[in-house]
Backbone as XML, in Angstrom:
<?xml version="1.0"?>
<chain id="A" units="angstrom">
  <residue number="1" name="MET">
    <atom name="N" x="-6.991" y="18.430" z="22.868"/>
    <atom name="CA" x="-7.614" y="19.572" z="22.316"/>
    <atom name="C" x="-8.803" y="18.956" z="21.285"/>
  </residue>
  <residue number="2" name="ARG">
    <atom name="N" x="-8.526" y="17.750" z="20.737"/>
    <atom name="CA" x="-9.586" y="17.210" z="19.689"/>
    <atom name="C" x="-10.743" y="16.866" z="20.357"/>
  </residue>
  <residue number="3" name="GLN">
    <atom name="N" x="-10.734" y="16.653" z="21.658"/>
    <atom name="CA" x="-11.971" y="16.413" z="22.581"/>
    <atom name="C" x="-12.910" y="17.531" z="22.469"/>
  </residue>
  <residue number="4" name="TYR">
    <atom name="N" x="-12.337" y="18.760" z="22.524"/>
    <atom name="CA" x="-13.217" y="19.940" z="22.530"/>
    <atom name="C" x="-13.405" y="20.678" z="21.178"/>
  </residue>
  <residue number="5" name="VAL">
    <atom name="N" x="-12.331" y="20.540" z="20.285"/>
    <atom name="CA" x="-12.544" y="21.333" z="19.008"/>
    <atom name="C" x="-12.443" y="20.479" z="17.775"/>
  </residue>
  <residue number="6" name="ASN">
    <atom name="N" x="-13.168" y="20.702" z="16.856"/>
    <atom name="CA" x="-13.048" y="19.999" z="15.603"/>
    <atom name="C" x="-11.815" y="20.544" z="14.869"/>
  </residue>
  <residue number="7" name="VAL">
    <atom name="N" x="-10.621" y="19.951" z="15.011"/>
    <atom name="CA" x="-9.283" y="20.491" z="14.589"/>
    <atom name="C" x="-9.378" y="20.649" z="13.000"/>
  </residue>
  <residue number="8" name="ASP">
    <atom name="N" x="-9.898" y="19.707" z="12.368"/>
    <atom name="CA" x="-10.000" y="19.902" z="10.759"/>
    <atom name="C" x="-10.726" y="21.117" z="10.492"/>
  </residue>
  <residue number="9" name="GLU">
    <atom name="N" x="-11.824" y="21.411" z="11.002"/>
    <atom name="CA" x="-12.588" y="22.622" z="10.677"/>
    <atom name="C" x="-11.785" y="23.782" z="11.176"/>
  </residue>
  <residue number="10" name="ALA">
    <atom name="N" x="-11.126" y="23.738" z="12.346"/>
    <atom name="CA" x="-10.365" y="24.941" z="12.689"/>
    <atom name="C" x="-9.288" y="25.336" z="11.725"/>
  </residue>
  <residue number="11" name="VAL">
    <atom name="N" x="-8.696" y="24.241" z="11.361"/>
    <atom name="CA" x="-7.584" y="24.575" z="10.318"/>
    <atom name="C" x="-8.062" y="25.234" z="9.059"/>
  </residue>
  <residue number="12" name="LYS">
    <atom name="N" x="-9.122" y="24.641" z="8.610"/>
    <atom name="CA" x="-9.753" y="25.194" z="7.287"/>
    <atom name="C" x="-10.199" y="26.670" z="7.620"/>
  </residue>
  <residue number="13" name="ARG">
    <atom name="N" x="-10.802" y="26.963" z="8.673"/>
    <atom name="CA" x="-11.185" y="28.235" z="8.928"/>
    <atom name="C" x="-10.042" y="29.263" z="9.106"/>
  </residue>
  <residue number="14" name="LEU">
    <atom name="N" x="-9.069" y="28.789" z="9.879"/>
    <atom name="CA" x="-7.808" y="29.687" z="10.022"/>
    <atom name="C" x="-7.285" y="29.979" z="8.669"/>
  </residue>
  <residue number="15" name="ALA">
    <atom name="N" x="-7.041" y="28.944" z="7.775"/>
    <atom name="CA" x="-6.507" y="29.127" z="6.548"/>
    <atom name="C" x="-7.306" y="30.113" z="5.679"/>
  </residue>
  <residue number="16" name="THR">
    <atom name="N" x="-8.627" y="29.995" z="5.594"/>
    <atom name="CA" x="-9.527" y="30.868" z="4.835"/>
    <atom name="C" x="-9.427" y="32.126" z="5.485"/>
  </residue>
  <residue number="17" name="SER">
    <atom name="N" x="-9.245" y="32.337" z="6.719"/>
    <atom name="CA" x="-9.263" y="33.749" z="7.244"/>
    <atom name="C" x="-8.004" y="34.461" z="6.781"/>
  </residue>
  <residue number="18" name="ILE">
    <atom name="N" x="-6.907" y="33.821" z="6.436"/>
    <atom name="CA" x="-5.728" y="34.561" z="6.005"/>
    <atom name="C" x="-5.527" y="34.410" z="4.586"/>
  </residue>
  <residue number="19" name="GLY">
    <atom name="N" x="-6.599" y="33.950" z="3.969"/>
    <atom name="CA" x="-6.584" y="33.899" z="2.475"/>
    <atom name="C" x="-5.923" y="32.741" z="1.688"/>
  </residue>
  <residue number="20" name="ILE">
    <atom name="N" x="-5.738" y="31.594" z="2.400"/>
    <atom name="CA" x="-5.222" y="30.446" z="1.935"/>
    <atom name="C" x="-6.339" y="29.605" z="1.384"/>
  </residue>
  <residue number="21" name="ASP">
    <atom name="N" x="-6.149" y="29.115" z="0.063"/>
    <atom name="CA" x="-7.187" y="28.305" z="-0.589"/>
    <atom name="C" x="-6.839" y="26.843" z="0.024"/>
  </residue>
  <residue number="22" name="THR">
    <atom name="N" x="-7.806" y="26.234" z="0.605"/>
    <atom name="CA" x="-7.556" y="24.928" z="1.156"/>
    <atom name="C" x="-7.957" y="23.725" z="0.320"/>
  </residue>
  <residue number="23" name="ALA">
    <atom name="N" x="-8.219" y="24.067" z="-0.953"/>
    <atom name="CA" x="-8.615" y="22.963" z="-1.829"/>
    <atom name="C" x="-7.518" y="22.102" z="-1.979"/>
  </residue>
  <residue number="24" name="ASN">
    <atom name="N" x="-7.619" y="20.773" z="-1.723"/>
    <atom name="CA" x="-6.528" y="19.817" z="-1.769"/>
    <atom name="C" x="-5.325" y="20.006" z="-0.928"/>
  </residue>
  <residue number="25" name="LEU">
    <atom name="N" x="-5.565" y="20.903" z="0.174"/>
    <atom name="CA" x="-4.402" y="21.301" z="0.937"/>
    <atom name="C" x="-4.747" y="20.505" z="2.393"/>
  </residue>
  <residue number="26" name="VAL">
    <atom name="N" x="-5.900" y="20.527" z="2.857"/>
    <atom name="CA" x="-6.287" y="19.894" z="4.083"/>
    <atom name="C" x="-6.783" y="18.459" z="3.638"/>
  </residue>
  <residue number="27" name="LYS">
    <atom name="N" x="-6.328" y="17.512" z="4.371"/>
    <atom name="CA" x="-6.749" y="16.144" z="4.145"/>
    <atom name="C" x="-8.254" y="15.904" z="4.525"/>
  </residue>
  <residue number="28" name="THR">
    <atom name="N" x="-8.950" y="15.158" z="3.783"/>
    <atom name="CA" x="-10.406" y="14.781" z="4.249"/>
    <atom name="C" x="-10.179" y="13.696" z="5.185"/>
  </residue>
  <residue number="29" name="GLN">
    <atom name="N" x="-11.286" y="13.449" z="6.030"/>
    <atom name="CA" x="-11.345" y="12.334" z="7.078"/>
    <atom name="C" x="-11.121" y="10.919" z="6.296"/>
  </residue>
  <residue number="30" name="ASP">
    <atom name="N" x="-11.638" y="10.794" z="5.026"/>
    <atom name="CA" x="-11.409" y="9.491" z="4.484"/>
    <atom name="C" x="-9.955" y="9.346" z="4.073"/>
  </residue>
  <residue number="31" name="GLN">
    <atom name="N" x="-9.294" y="10.403" z="3.717"/>
    <atom name="CA" x="-7.845" y="10.205" z="3.370"/>
    <atom name="C" x="-7.075" y="9.871" z="4.697"/>
  </residue>
  <residue number="32" name="ILE">
    <atom name="N" x="-7.398" y="10.591" z="5.802"/>
    <atom name="CA" x="-6.762" y="10.367" z="7.022"/>
    <atom name="C" x="-6.994" y="8.888" z="7.505"/>
  </residue>
  <residue number="33" name="GLN">
    <atom name="N" x="-8.242" y="8.428" z="7.430"/>
    <atom name="CA" x="-8.527" y="7.059" z="7.699"/>
    <atom name="C" x="-7.812" y="5.959" z="6.935"/>
  </residue>
  <residue number="34" name="ALA">
    <atom name="N" x="-7.804" y="6.265" z="5.582"/>
    <atom name="CA" x="-7.102" y="5.310" z="4.697"/>
    <atom name="C" x="-5.477" y="5.302" z="5.040"/>
  </residue>
  <residue number="35" name="GLU">
    <atom name="N" x="-4.996" y="6.497" z="5.277"/>
    <atom name="CA" x="-3.518" y="6.508" z="5.710"/>
    <atom name="C" x="-3.321" y="5.701" z="7.024"/>
  </residue>
  <residue number="36" name="GLN">
    <atom name="N" x="-4.278" y="5.855" z="7.968"/>
    <atom name="CA" x="-4.181" y="5.165" z="9.302"/>
    <atom name="C" x="-4.237" y="3.625" z="9.157"/>
  </residue>
  <residue number="37" name="GLU">
    <atom name="N" x="-5.159" y="3.303" z="8.277"/>
    <atom name="CA" x="-5.384" y="1.882" z="7.968"/>
    <atom name="C" x="-4.140" y="1.157" z="7.391"/>
  </residue>
  <residue number="38" name="ALA">
    <atom name="N" x="-3.566" y="1.945" z="6.405"/>
    <atom name="CA" x="-2.314" y="1.439" z="5.695"/>
    <atom name="C" x="-1.151" y="1.257" z="6.712"/>
  </residue>
  <residue number="39" name="ALA">
    <atom name="N" x="-1.092" y="2.414" z="7.636"/>
    <atom name="CA" x="-0.010" y="2.293" z="8.537"/>
    <atom name="C" x="-0.158" y="1.111" z="9.578"/>
  </residue>
  <residue number="40" name="GLN">
    <atom name="N" x="-1.503" y="0.939" z="9.987"/>
    <atom name="CA" x="-1.649" y="-0.275" z="10.772"/>
    <atom name="C" x="-1.291" y="-1.538" z="10.187"/>
  </residue>
  <residue number="41" name="GLN">
    <atom name="N" x="-1.670" y="-1.747" z="8.837"/>
    <atom name="CA" x="-1.349" y="-2.881" z="8.195"/>
    <atom name="C" x="0.107" y="-2.996" z="7.992"/>
  </residue>
  <residue number="42" name="GLN">
    <atom name="N" x="0.843" y="-1.980" z="7.804"/>
    <atom name="CA" x="2.314" y="-2.131" z="7.706"/>
    <atom name="C" x="2.910" y="-2.517" z="9.057"/>
  </residue>
  <residue number="43" name="GLN">
    <atom name="N" x="2.350" y="-1.992" z="10.067"/>
    <atom name="CA" x="2.825" y="-2.169" z="11.396"/>
    <atom name="C" x="2.661" y="-3.744" z="11.812"/>
  </residue>
  <residue number="44" name="LEU">
    <atom name="N" x="1.417" y="-4.178" z="11.362"/>
    <atom name="CA" x="1.091" y="-5.636" z="11.610"/>
    <atom name="C" x="2.084" y="-6.428" z="10.885"/>
  </residue>
  <residue number="45" name="ILE">
    <atom name="N" x="2.382" y="-6.217" z="9.541"/>
    <atom name="CA" x="3.288" y="-6.966" z="8.851"/>
    <atom name="C" x="4.734" y="-6.901" z="9.538"/>
  </residue>
  <residue number="46" name="GLN">
    <atom name="N" x="5.047" y="-5.875" z="9.968"/>
    <atom name="CA" x="6.387" y="-5.746" z="10.630"/>
    <atom name="C" x="6.471" y="-6.555" z="11.953"/>
  </residue>
  <residue number="47" name="SER">
    <atom name="N" x="5.392" y="-6.487" z="12.715"/>
    <atom name="CA" x="5.405" y="-7.242" z="14.001"/>
    <atom name="C" x="5.224" y="-8.685" z="13.857"/>
  </residue>
  <residue number="48" name="LEU">
    <atom name="N" x="4.562" y="-9.172" z="12.680"/>
    <atom name="CA" x="4.477" y="-10.530" z="12.493"/>
    <atom name="C" x="5.767" y="-11.232" z="11.952"/>
  </residue>
  <residue number="49" name="GLY">
    <atom name="N" x="6.309" y="-10.365" z="11.180"/>
    <atom name="CA" x="7.658" y="-10.917" z="10.410"/>
    <atom name="C" x="7.471" y="-11.666" z="9.320"/>
  </residue>
  <residue number="50" name="PRO">
    <atom name="N" x="8.487" y="-11.939" z="8.462"/>
    <atom name="CA" x="8.352" y="-12.741" z="7.416"/>
    <atom name="C" x="7.896" y="-14.245" z="7.576"/>
  </residue>
  <residue number="51" name="ALA">
    <atom name="N" x="8.223" y="-14.844" z="8.674"/>
    <atom name="CA" x="7.863" y="-16.132" z="8.905"/>
    <atom name="C" x="6.247" y="-16.345" z="9.051"/>
  </residue>
  <residue number="52" name="ALA">
    <atom name="N" x="5.624" y="-15.431" z="9.613"/>
    <atom name="CA" x="4.134" y="-15.499" z="9.783"/>
    <atom name="C" x="3.412" y="-15.289" z="8.399"/>
  </residue>
  <residue number="53" name="LEU">
    <atom name="N" x="4.076" y="-14.560" z="7.578"/>
    <atom name="CA" x="3.376" y="-14.315" z="6.321"/>
    <atom name="C" x="3.764" y="-15.384" z="5.171"/>
  </residue>
  <residue number="54" name="GLY">
    <atom name="N" x="4.759" y="-16.222" z="5.373"/>
    <atom name="CA" x="5.152" y="-17.143" z="4.399"/>
    <atom name="C" x="6.362" y="-16.604" z="3.591"/>
  </residue>
  <residue number="55" name="SER">
    <atom name="N" x="7.510" y="-17.307" z="3.630"/>
    <atom name="CA" x="8.656" y="-16.727" z="2.950"/>
    <atom name="C" x="8.508" y="-16.430" z="1.553"/>
  </residue>
  <residue number="56" name="SER">
    <atom name="N" x="7.699" y="-17.174" z="0.731"/>
    <atom name="CA" x="7.477" y="-17.104" z="-0.573"/>
    <atom name="C" x="6.885" y="-15.635" z="-0.903"/>
  </residue>
  <residue number="57" name="LEU">
    <atom name="N" x="6.008" y="-15.148" z="-0.062"/>
    <atom name="CA" x="5.465" y="-13.811" z="-0.212"/>
    <atom name="C" x="6.421" y="-12.694" z="-0.024"/>
  </residue>
  <residue number="58" name="VAL">
    <atom name="N" x="7.528" y="-12.894" z="0.999"/>
    <atom name="CA" x="8.335" y="-11.830" z="1.282"/>
    <atom name="C" x="9.581" y="-11.870" z="0.461"/>
  </residue>
  <residue number="59" name="ASP">
    <atom name="N" x="10.007" y="-13.085" z="0.174"/>
    <atom name="CA" x="11.361" y="-13.169" z="-0.577"/>
    <atom name="C" x="11.141" y="-13.228" z="-1.969"/>
  </residue>
  <residue number="60" name="PRO">
    <atom name="N" x="11.515" y="-12.134" z="-2.766"/>
    <atom name="CA" x="11.270" y="-12.045" z="-4.154"/>
    <atom name="C" x="11.815" y="-13.181" z="-5.055"/>
  </residue>
  <residue number="61" name="LYS">
    <atom name="N" x="13.002" y="-13.783" z="-4.531"/>
    <atom name="CA" x="13.647" y="-14.705" z="-5.326"/>
    <atom name="C" x="12.774" y="-15.988" z="-5.180"/>
  </residue>
  <residue number="62" name="LYS">
    <atom name="N" x="12.330" y="-16.353" z="-4.003"/>
    <atom name="CA" x="11.490" y="-17.456" z="-3.837"/>
    <atom name="C" x="10.143" y="-17.370" z="-4.679"/>
  </residue>
  <residue number="63" name="LEU">
    <atom name="N" x="9.612" y="-16.096" z="-4.616"/>
    <atom name="CA" x="8.374" y="-15.872" z="-5.410"/>
    <atom name="C" x="8.655" y="-16.066" z="-6.899"/>
  </residue>
  <residue number="64" name="SER">
    <atom name="N" x="9.677" y="-15.559" z="-7.380"/>
    <atom name="CA" x="10.074" y="-15.816" z="-8.904"/>
    <atom name="C" x="10.370" y="-17.186" z="-9.164"/>
  </residue>
  <residue number="65" name="ASP">
    <atom name="N" x="11.088" y="-17.892" z="-8.218"/>
    <atom name="CA" x="11.243" y="-19.362" z="-8.472"/>
    <atom name="C" x="9.897" y="-20.178" z="-8.508"/>
  </residue>
  <residue number="66" name="ALA">
    <atom name="N" x="9.003" y="-19.832" z="-7.609"/>
    <atom name="CA" x="7.698" y="-20.658" z="-7.584"/>
    <atom name="C" x="6.919" y="-20.200" z="-8.889"/>
  </residue>
  <residue number="67" name="ALA">
    <atom name="N" x="6.958" y="-18.944" z="-9.402"/>
    <atom name="CA" x="6.305" y="-18.626" z="-10.633"/>
    <atom name="C" x="6.905" y="-19.428" z="-11.813"/>
  </residue>
  <residue number="68" name="ALA">
    <atom name="N" x="8.185" y="-19.473" z="-11.797"/>
    <atom name="CA" x="8.753" y="-20.109" z="-12.923"/>
    <atom name="C" x="8.455" y="-21.754" z="-12.811"/>
  </residue>
  <residue number="69" name="ALA">
    <atom name="N" x="8.325" y="-22.287" z="-11.762"/>
    <atom name="CA" x="8.023" y="-23.808" z="-11.653"/>
    <atom name="C" x="6.607" y="-23.920" z="-12.062"/>
  </residue>
  <residue number="70" name="GLN">
    <atom name="N" x="5.708" y="-22.995" z="-11.969"/>
    <atom name="CA" x="4.294" y="-23.149" z="-12.382"/>
    <atom name="C" x="4.268" y="-22.970" z="-13.794"/>
  </residue>
  <residue number="71" name="GLN">
    <atom name="N" x="5.164" y="-22.430" z="-14.539"/>
    <atom name="CA" x="5.025" y="-22.209" z="-15.963"/>
    <atom name="C" x="5.380" y="-23.581" z="-16.778"/>
  </residue>
  <residue number="72" name="PRO">
    <atom name="N" x="4.649" y="-23.873" z="-17.694"/>
    <atom name="CA" x="4.974" y="-25.147" z="-18.398"/>
    <atom name="C" x="6.381" y="-24.959" z="-19.139"/>
  </residue>
  <residue number="73" name="MET">
    <atom name="N" x="7.052" y="-26.149" z="-19.171"/>
    <atom name="CA" x="8.352" y="-26.177" z="-19.902"/>
    <atom name="C" x="8.071" y="-26.144" z="-21.421"/>
  </residue>
  <residue number="74" name="GLU">
    <atom name="N" x="8.808" y="-25.284" z="-22.093"/>
    <atom name="CA" x="8.769" y="-25.255" z="-23.499"/>
    <atom name="C" x="9.511" y="-26.304" z="-24.206"/>
  </residue>
  <residue number="75" name="ASP">
    <atom name="N" x="8.869" y="-26.921" z="-25.112"/>
    <atom name="CA" x="9.442" y="-28.042" z="-25.869"/>
    <atom name="C" x="10.287" y="-27.396" z="-27.040"/>
  </residue>
  <residue number="76" name="PRO">
    <atom name="N" x="11.616" y="-27.555" z="-27.094"/>
    <atom name="CA" x="12.486" y="-27.052" z="-27.933"/>
    <atom name="C" x="12.165" y="-27.590" z="-29.473"/>
  </residue>
  <residue number="77" name="ASN">
    <atom name="N" x="11.579" y="-28.824" z="-29.511"/>
    <atom name="CA" x="11.160" y="-29.434" z="-30.855"/>
    <atom name="C" x="9.922" y="-28.674" z="-31.328"/>
  </residue>
  <residue number="78" name="ALA">
    <atom name="N" x="9.208" y="-28.059" z="-30.586"/>
    <atom name="CA" x="7.957" y="-27.415" z="-31.041"/>
    <atom name="C" x="8.307" y="-26.323" z="-31.905"/>
  </residue>
  <residue number="79" name="GLN">
    <atom name="N" x="9.320" y="-25.504" z="-31.525"/>
    <atom name="CA" x="9.798" y="-24.530" z="-32.416"/>
    <atom name="C" x="10.236" y="-24.930" z="-33.710"/>
  </residue>
  <residue number="80" name="GLN">
    <atom name="N" x="11.034" y="-25.955" z="-33.790"/>
    <atom name="CA" x="11.512" y="-26.596" z="-34.991"/>
    <atom name="C" x="10.484" y="-27.002" z="-35.936"/>
  </residue>
  <residue number="81" name="GLU">
    <atom name="N" x="9.336" y="-27.690" z="-35.350"/>
    <atom name="CA" x="8.249" y="-28.145" z="-36.075"/>
    <atom name="C" x="7.441" y="-26.984" z="-36.713"/>
  </residue>
  <residue number="82" name="ALA">
    <atom name="N" x="7.417" y="-25.933" z="-36.083"/>
    <atom name="CA" x="6.658" y="-24.793" z="-36.557"/>
    <atom name="C" x="7.328" y="-24.174" z="-37.690"/>
  </residue>
  <residue number="83" name="GLN">
    <atom name="N" x="8.537" y="-24.192" z="-37.875"/>
    <atom name="CA" x="9.334" y="-23.584" z="-38.966"/>
    <atom name="C" x="9.200" y="-24.404" z="-40.131"/>
  </residue>
</chain>
């Protein structure tokens, strides 16, 4: 049907003809495209699996361990000297 009819415009006209306000009701082409792109990215992530992405990006524990390893160690004597 999409080949012959602009479905988005048809929905808007039908809604208007029966008195339905279509403001923020019917998605714009930009919204539809953004949702399709997000769905494609999600599908790609699922099809590649965690190994293809790197386990530290997928495993929150490894991500937090890596972040902790990058932070400098606090010197307990530094707090005593400041007092």
